[in-house]
N, C-alpha and C positions, 0 to 999 in steps of 0.2 A: 896254320897259314891258310888252310882250305876255307875256313870261315871268313877270314879277311878277304880272300880272293872273291868269294861269293858276294860279300858285302860291296866290294868295289864294283863288280859287274852290275849289281842291283842299283847302286848309287849313280850309275851313269845314265839311268833311265828316269827322266823327270817325272813321268806319269806314275811310276812305281813309288818314288819318294813321296809325291803328293798324296797318292792313295793311302800309304801307310800313315801319313800325318793326319789325313781327314778321318780315316776309319778307326783310328786308335786314339791319337792324341787330342782330337777334337770331339771324341765321343765320351760323354760323362760316365758311361758304364764300362769303358774299356781301359786297359792299362796304357801308359804312355810309352809305347814301343819306340817311336821315333826319338823321343827324349832320352830314353835309356841307351839306345844304340849310339847316339851322338856323345853322350856322357862317357860311355864305355870306350869309344874310340879316342876321346880327348884324354882320358886317364892313361890309356895305353901309349898315346903319342907323347905324353909328358914323361913317361917312364916311372919306375917305382920311386916313392918318396925317399929323400935323403936319409940314410941310416937304416933303411929296411933291407931285408934279405930277399933274394929271388933265386929261383931254380934255373933261370935263363942264363946262358952264357952271354958275354958282352956282344958277340956277333948276333946272337938270336934277338937280344934286346934291341939292337939297332935296327934289325930287319922288321921286327914287330912295330916299332915306332914309325919307321918309314912307311910301311904299308897302311898304318892307321891314318897318317897324315894324308896319304893319297886318297883314302876313302872320304875323309872330311872335305878335301878339296873337291872331289867329285860330287858330293852332296851339295856343297855351296853352288857349284856350277849348274847342277841340275835344277835347283830352286831358282837360280837366276834365269835359266833358260825358260822355265815355266812362266815366270813373271814377264819376260820379254814376249812370250807368245800371247799372253793376255793383252799386253799393250798393242801388239801388232793387230790382233783381232779387233781391238777397239778402234785403231787408226783406220782400218779398212772400211769402217762405217762413216767416217767423217766426210762431209761433202767436199768435192773437188771444185777448184776455181772455175773449171769449164762448165760446171753445172750451176754456177752462181745465180744466173737469171731465174731459172726454175725454182731453185731453193729459196731465193729471196722473195719471190712472189708468194711462195707457200708460207714463209715465215711471217710476212707482214699481214697475213689474214688471221693470225691466231695469237692469243695470249696477251698479257700485259705488255705494253710498249711494242706490240706486234712481233713478239719473239716467242717461239716454242722451244723449250730445252731440247738438246740433242737426244736425251734419253727417251723423250716422248716420240720424236721422229724415228728413232732407231732403237726399239726396245732391246734388240739383240746386243747392242753396244753396252747398254746399261747392265745387262746380265753379265757380260764378260768382265766389265770393270768391277762389278760387285763381288765377283768370286773371291778375290784376295781379301777384300774387306770382310766378307762373310766368314772366311777361315779365321781371320784375326779375331773377329768377335766371338766365334765359337770356342776358340782356344782360350781367350781371356775369360769367358764364362766358366769354362771347366777349371781353370786355375783358381779362380775366386771361389768356386764351389768347393774344391778340394781344400782350400785354405779354411773355409768354414767348417768342413767336416773334421779336419785336423784339430781345429780349435775346440770343437764340440767334444772330441775324444779326450781333451785335457781339461777343459772347463765348459761343461755342457750348457749352462745358462748363457755364458758369453758367446758360445758358438751359435746358439739359436738367435741371439740378438744380432750377431754379425750377419747371419744368413737372411734374416728379415730385413735388416737395414740395407743390404746390397740387393734386395729383391730376388734372392734365389729361392726364398720360401715366402708365401703370403703370411700376413701377420695374424691369421686366425688360429685358434686352437685346433680346428679341423685340419687345416693345411699342415701344421707342424706335426700332428699325429700321423698324417699320411706320409709325411717325409720320413719320420722315424721308422715307419713300418717298411717303406719301400726303398729308401736310399741305400746304396752300397757303400761300404767302407766305414760304417758306424760301428763302434764298439758296443756290443750288446749289454755288457756290464754297466757301461756308462749310461746307456739308454735307461736301464733300470734305476740307476742312481738319480737321473733327471726326473723320471716319473715319480720317484719317491720323495722329491722335494716338496716342501710345504708352502711354496710360493703360490700365489693365486693363479698365475698363468699356467704354471706346470701342472697344477691340480686340474685345471680345465682340460689340458692336453691329456692327462691321465684318464679323465672321464670320457673324453672322446675316443681314446684308444680302446677303452673297455667296451665301447659300443660296437666296434668293428668285429 
């Protein structure tokens, strides 16, 4: 229960939740800590699968499930609070009606049809609004990269094709050789299998790898 109590306290702080998500789940070289925590809480909240055995008493099981649900709710609330904060920060830069004369005079002097986008007038607002989109982009990038690595570890040629087609790796033998050398999560045995293939492209990658 101590771990669940600690998680509940942490999950009530929006900044801690976002920091974990950014520094781990959005970092291609880090483990998905946020995802693992949420999945673990979800499994605990759902309880043991039907027909499985557990060392917990019925009372303990109910308590663990209840505490896990509380943690999940706190996480959702914290992420919602962070999003609300970003929206409020953006709203604070929007021009007020009382300032319309000055603002309109400024707008009519610039841009096509006399309009300058808000993000040019208030770069701070653009930065705040872009935070959530940036996190979403970074997370999507990592998920797709991990998908390509997983595919490579099963079917190396298909994995490389996927990574190139999704622009995670450039399409040159040099870029692929560098990726195979530096990327984390790749199975070394599979790398050897790929470099041992007799296909023209993989032979070029092997040649580039031998130069490093």
